[in-house]
N, C-alpha and C positions, 0 to 999 in steps of 0.2 A: 333524199337519196343519199346513202353512204358514199363518201369520197375515196373509200379504201377498199382494196380487194380482200376477201376472206379466204382462207384463214389468216389472221395476222398474229404472228407470235414474236414476242421480244423477250430476250434473254440476256440477263445481266449477271456478271460474276460478283460475289461478295469480296471482301478486301480485308487486309490487316493494315493497320496504320501504325506510323512511328518506327516500327522494327527495334524499338528501344530509344535510341538517341535522336531520331529523326523527328522530333515533335512537331506536329502539324505541318509537315513538309514531305515526308517519305511515305509512300503506300505501295502496296503490292496486291495484285488481283490474286484470288484464291479460288478453288474448285468448289465452291458452295454458290448455288445460283438461285436467282429469283427470275421466274418466267411467267409472262402473261399471255394468256390465250384470249384474244379480243374478237368479239363478234358484234354486229350491229344490234341495236335494241331500241326499245320505245323509251327507256330512261336508264340512266347510269346505275350500276350495281358492280360489287366486287364480292367474289366468293373465295376465301381463303382454304384450299384444299388441305394443306398440311398443318395449317395453324387455326384450326376451327374456332378456337377461343378468342382469336383476334378479329373482331368484327367492328371496326370503328364506322361511324355514319359516313356516308359518302363525302360529305362536306368537309369531315375531318380526315379523309385519307390522304396520306401524303403523296401517293402517286397521282391521284385526281388533282390535288391542290397544285402539284407542280405542273402538270399538263395543262390546267386551266390558266395557269401564269403564262406559259409559253405562248398559249393561244392569244392571250390578251395582248402580249408583246407585238404579236403580228396583226393585231385588230381582227382576230378571226373568232369563230365559235366552234367548239368541238361538237362533232355529232355524238348522240348518245350511244353508249357501248355497254355491253355485258362483258366483264372481265373476270376470267378465272385464274387465279394466282396459285402457282406452285412455288414453294421455297423451302430450301433446307438452310437458310441463314438463320440462325436463332435471333430472336430479338433482345436488344439491349445487352449484348454479351461481347461487344467489341470486334465483331466481325463484318461491320459495314452494312448492317441492314438497311438504315436510313439513307446511307449513300447510294445503295443499289436501287432503293425505292426512287430517289430523285432522278437517277439516270434513266430509270424506266419510264418515269413520268415525262421526261424530256423526249425520250425516244417515241413514247405513245402520241404526243402532240406532233412531233415531226413527221411520223409517218401517217397519222390520220389526216393531216392537213398538207402533206407533201410540202413541207417547208424547205426541205434542202439545207438544213443547218449543217454547218461545218463541225468538225471536232473542236475547233477553237470556239466556235459559237456555244456549243453544249457545255464545253469546259467552264466557260465564264458564267453562263447560267446557273450551272450547278454549284460553282464556289460562292455565287452571291447567296444562293439559297442555304447552303450548308455552313458557309462562314469560314471555312478552312478547307485546303483542297486535297488532303491526304487521300481519304476514302474515295470521294467522287471521281478524282482523275484516276485512280487505279482501276475503279470499275468501268471507267469510260474508255481508257486506252489499253488496258491490259499491261502484263508484265510489271516491272519495277519502275515506279515513277516518282520523280523528285520535282517537287513544285514550290513556287514562291508566289504569294498572293498580296496584293496591296488593295487599297480602296478602289482603284480604278482598273486593275488589270490581273492576270494571272499567267506566269510563265511556267512551262513544264518541260522536263527533259525525260523522254521514254527509254528506258534501259532494257536490255535483254533479261528475261526471267532468271533468276539464280537456280543453278542446277543443285538444288538441295531439297530434302523433305522437311515439312514442318509439323512435328508432333504436336498436337493441338489438345490442350485439355479445356472443355467447356463446362463450367460449373452449373449446377441447376438452380442458380438464382440470378437475378438480373442486377445490373448496375448501370443507373442512368449516367449519360455523359456528363449531365449538369452536376449531379453529385460527386463524380470523379474530379471535375474541374474546380469544385469549391475547396478542395484541400490544397490546391497548388498556390504557392506564393505569388504575390503581386509582381515581385521583381527578384532578380538574382544578383549576386555580387558580379562586378565586371569580369574578374579572373575566372570565376566559375562559369560564366557565360561563354567566355573564349574556350575553356576547357570542353564544354558540351558541345560547341561548334566543330572543334576538331575531332571529337569522337564520332560525330555523325559523318564527317568527311571521310574518315579512315574506314568506317562501316561500309560505306558505298564501294570504296576502292577494293576493300577485302571481298565483298560479295562478287564483284566483276572479276576479280582475279582468282575465284574460287578457293579463297583462304579461309576455310571454315573456322579454324582456331582463332584467327584474329577477329573474324566477324563476330563470333560468340562472345570474345572478350569485349569488343566494343558495345554489343547489345547489353551487356550487363554493367557497362560503365556510364551509362546514361546519367546527366546531371539535371535534366529538365523536369521529370515528372514521376519516374517509376518509384523512387524512394519516398516520395510524398504520398503516392497512392497505396503503398504496401500495407499500410494499417487497415485498408478496406479489404484486403485479400489474404485472409489467414492460411490459405492454402498455397501462398507464393513461396515461402522458403523451403518446404519440403518438395514441392514440384521441382524447383531448381536443383536441390540436392539430389533427387532420385534420377533426374534427367542427366545430370553431369555423371553420376555413378554409372549409368546405363549406356553412356557413349555420346551423348549430346554435346555439341560445342558451347551451347549457352542457351539462356531461357530468358524471354522477355514477355512484356504485357502486351496483349494485342489491342491496339487502340486504347480506349479507356478501360478495357477490362469489363468483366472479371475474367476473360478467357486468357490462358496463358500458351505461348508457343516456344518449343524447343527446336533449334537448328540441328539438323542431322544429316549424316551420309545417308544414302538411300539403303545400304546394306544394314544400317543400325536402328532404322526407324521402328521396325516391328518389335525390337526388344525394348526400346524406350517406351513404346506404346503399351506394352504389356506391363511393364512396371508401374506406370502411372495409373492405368486402369485397375490394377491391383490395389494400389494405395487409396484411390479414390473411386470405389465401385458405384456411387451414386452419381458420378459425373460422366459425361460423355468423352472418350478419348478416340481421336481419329487422327489419321496421317493425311495432311492437305498438301496440295501442291500449287505451285503458281500456274496461273492462266496466261498464255502467251499473248502478245499483241496480235499475231496472226490469226488466233481464235476468235478474238472479238468481231472482226469484220465478217467472219462466216455466220456468227450468231444473228446478226440483224442486217441482212442485205436491203438496199434502199430501193424503194420503188421508183419506177420510171415516171416522169411527169406526163400528163395527159397532153 
């Protein structure tokens, strides 16, 4: 007999990581979503409605793997389910598709088995799986999240959602995170590392004080990864140039890319979107918004214990 009440729906936002200089530590939830509709079944299955070409075997499905791992930690076994997946988070584009899948898998096990995991529990499990905290903590907590992860713990500070639009150019090609990390140096000079850290600090303060000009400047002053990855992104220079000319404060690489985002006032975003869409007609250009922490709790209400 199933241990959960139907229908069970789990909704997780995508995310953008780094926001330029916050490499592997800053993330923000965005309004692209992964949604699971879960029903009892004789055996496990996943059906991807919006991504029909994405059909990994159940054993290789990241959501399933994560849920099974969480169940194993609790010495429990998951009941079989049929899962219908809706998602407008594109795969391997730097918008947190794997991070959202991990959070969805944790929440799936949490609700199926009524584990009552705390947010801190979920965060640590997710960070151990992902290896870095930026995407998963943003998808878990919502808003703007700054995190620090070690081999034994993760600490996060959840901040209000920035009051800006994010004009987002999504290319029609994938860029795997492993490939994007391969071009990064193994180390940076001490002075450059200090500069990179100070840029990230000022970025957070600028976003919280609604100083778009300064935030955009810091987003484009990253020392840790964007300049090294630029060679993988031929659309980067023109995107940054057009966005600035149309009123954006600055442009940054979303996660490992290839998606780019331009920080914008609300009143300027449609003009920036139009300019980028005209320049890149084969890419998708959308205006995305932060998802607040308050929204997250409404997505996935927790079941009562029996």
